[in-house]
C-alpha positions in Angstrom: 137.3 326.7 134.5 139.3 328.3 131.7 142.6 327.5 132.6 141.5 323.9 133.6 139.6 323.0 130.5 142.9 324.3 128.8 145.2 322.1 130.3 142.3 318.9 130.2 142.8 318.9 126.2 146.4 318.0 126.5 146.7 316.7 130.4 143.1 314.5 130.0 144.2 312.3 127.0 147.6 311.3 128.1 146.1 310.0 131.7 143.0 308.7 129.5 144.3 307.0 126.3 146.5 304.2 127.9 144.0 303.6 130.9 140.7 303.4 128.8 142.7 300.9 126.7 144.3 299.0 129.6 140.3 298.6 131.2 139.2 297.4 128.3 141.1 295.1 127.5 141.3 293.5 131.1 136.9 294.0 130.8 137.4 291.3 127.8 140.8 289.6 127.6 140.5 289.4 124.2 143.2 292.4 122.8 141.2 292.4 119.7 137.2 293.3 120.6 139.3 295.4 123.2 140.9 297.7 120.7 138.2 297.5 118.5 135.6 298.9 121.6 138.5 301.7 122.3 139.5 302.8 118.7 135.5 303.8 117.8 135.4 307.1 119.4 139.0 308.1 118.7 138.0 307.7 115.2 134.7 309.3 115.1 136.2 312.0 117.0 138.9 312.9 113.9 136.4 312.2 111.2 133.4 313.8 112.4 134.5 317.1 114.2 137.9 316.8 111.1 134.7 317.8 108.5 132.7 319.8 110.6 135.7 322.1 111.0 137.6 321.9 107.6 135.2 320.8 105.4 131.8 322.2 106.3 133.2 324.7 108.8 130.4 325.2 111.1 133.1 324.7 113.8 136.7 325.6 115.2 139.2 325.3 117.5 140.5 328.4 118.9 143.9 326.4 120.3 147.4 327.0 119.7 148.2 324.1 117.4 145.4 323.8 115.0 145.6 321.7 111.1 143.4 324.5 109.6 139.5 325.0 112.2 140.6 321.5 113.9 142.8 320.6 117.0 144.9 317.5 115.9 144.9 315.5 119.2 140.9 316.2 119.1 140.1 312.5 118.6 142.2 311.6 121.7 140.5 314.4 123.4 136.7 313.0 123.4 138.1 309.6 122.5 139.6 308.3 125.5 137.1 310.2 127.9 134.1 308.0 125.8 136.3 305.1 126.4 136.3 305.6 130.1 132.9 306.7 130.5 131.5 303.7 129.0 133.3 301.1 130.7 132.2 302.9 134.0 128.5 302.2 133.1 129.4 298.9 131.3 128.6 296.6 134.0 128.2 292.8 132.7 128.6 291.8 128.8 125.6 291.2 126.8 123.9 287.8 125.9 120.2 289.7 124.8 118.9 292.1 122.3 117.3 293.7 125.1 121.1 294.1 127.0 121.5 295.9 123.7 119.4 298.0 124.0 119.5 298.7 128.1 123.2 300.2 126.8 122.3 301.9 124.0 119.9 303.9 126.1 122.3 304.6 129.3 125.6 305.3 127.4 123.1 307.7 125.0 121.9 309.6 128.2 125.3 309.7 129.3 127.5 310.9 127.0 124.7 313.6 125.7 124.6 314.5 129.7 128.1 315.3 130.2 129.0 316.5 126.5 126.3 319.4 126.6 127.7 320.1 129.7 131.0 320.6 128.7 130.2 322.0 125.1 128.5 325.0 127.0 131.8 325.7 129.2 134.1 325.7 125.8 131.8 327.6 123.9 131.7 330.4 126.7 135.0 330.0 127.2 135.8 330.5 122.9 138.1 327.3 123.5 135.0 326.2 120.7 133.0 328.2 118.2 129.9 327.4 116.7 128.0 329.2 113.6 125.1 327.9 114.0 121.8 329.1 113.8 121.5 330.1 117.6 124.7 332.2 116.9 123.7 333.8 114.3 120.4 334.5 116.1 122.9 336.0 118.8 121.9 333.3 121.2 124.4 332.5 124.3 126.3 329.2 124.7 123.8 327.2 126.1 120.8 327.7 122.9 123.8 326.8 120.7 125.3 324.1 122.4 121.5 322.7 122.6 121.5 322.5 119.0 123.7 320.4 118.4 125.0 318.3 121.3 121.9 316.5 122.2 122.1 314.9 118.4 125.7 314.8 117.5 126.7 313.4 121.8 123.6 311.2 122.4 123.5 310.0 118.8 126.5 308.7 119.0 126.4 307.4 122.5 123.5 305.0 121.5 125.2 304.1 118.2 127.9 303.8 119.9 127.0 301.5 122.5 124.7 299.3 120.1 128.3 299.0 118.8 129.6 297.5 122.0 127.0 294.9 122.6 126.1 294.1 119.7 130.3 293.1 119.2 129.5 291.1 122.9 126.9 289.1 121.6 129.2 288.6 118.6 131.8 286.9 120.5 129.8 285.3 122.7 127.9 283.4 120.1 131.0 282.9 117.5 134.2 282.6 119.8 137.1 285.3 120.3 136.5 287.4 116.7 139.5 287.4 114.6 141.2 290.1 112.7 138.9 290.2 109.4 136.3 290.0 111.7 136.9 292.8 114.0 138.2 294.8 111.1 134.6 293.9 108.7 132.3 294.6 111.9 134.2 297.4 113.8 134.0 299.1 110.0 130.2 298.8 110.1 130.4 300.1 113.5 132.1 302.7 112.7 129.7 303.9 109.5 126.7 303.0 112.0 128.1 306.0 115.0 128.7 308.8 112.3 125.3 307.6 110.3 123.5 308.2 113.2 123.9 311.0 115.3 124.4 313.2 111.5 121.2 312.8 110.1 119.4 312.6 113.3 120.9 316.4 113.6 120.3 317.5 109.5 116.8 316.2 110.0 116.4 318.6 113.5 117.7 321.0 112.2 116.1 320.8 108.7 112.8 321.0 110.9 113.4 323.7 113.2 115.7 325.8 111.5 114.7 325.1 107.3 118.1 324.4 106.5 120.2 321.2 107.4 123.0 323.0 109.3 125.9 321.3 107.9 127.3 325.0 106.6 128.5 328.5 109.1 125.2 330.3 109.2 126.1 334.4 108.9 124.5 337.0 111.5 124.2 338.8 108.3 122.5 336.0 106.3 120.2 334.9 109.2 
């Protein structure tokens, strides 16, 4: 498993980045909408883990090439796989608020499940280090991952699913998206995709551990 994950972090994005973009492009027939949907998880995976590693210092990647504690290709590792999973379960475009809620729920469950499995393995082989409360308590990879993964990845899945389908509703009502409309909607969608999982995790951490979880917890201080 260790060699496979370490190879995947380089090989996976090379294959899945252009493939996921091409599939979304084919899905919509509109490059503007396709790029907006494809780019959100890439940007999210640079912003949130980038802050989590180099600003908050709660996470750390153990890889050959790093920017501080962050691997420079991480946005494409997460974003390409996420874009592919989102496309695989997409089905028809959204036509109602019920379609928005349904897809958001399914994507929340799918991303939450697969990313928990990935995080546990990454923690187990040392590819990823997370200095949270379960780590400070001496618990194993499963407990460490379950403390944050459902909130960050499930929460992102829900928010991302809402963004994708809301964009579809907007395009279905008003026609093909212009550049300025896409930038405005995508900026709002990215902020939503950041806020929902981060605030959800912080609330969980406060209720469970008595702190926000946004700073590393040392074994001495715990």
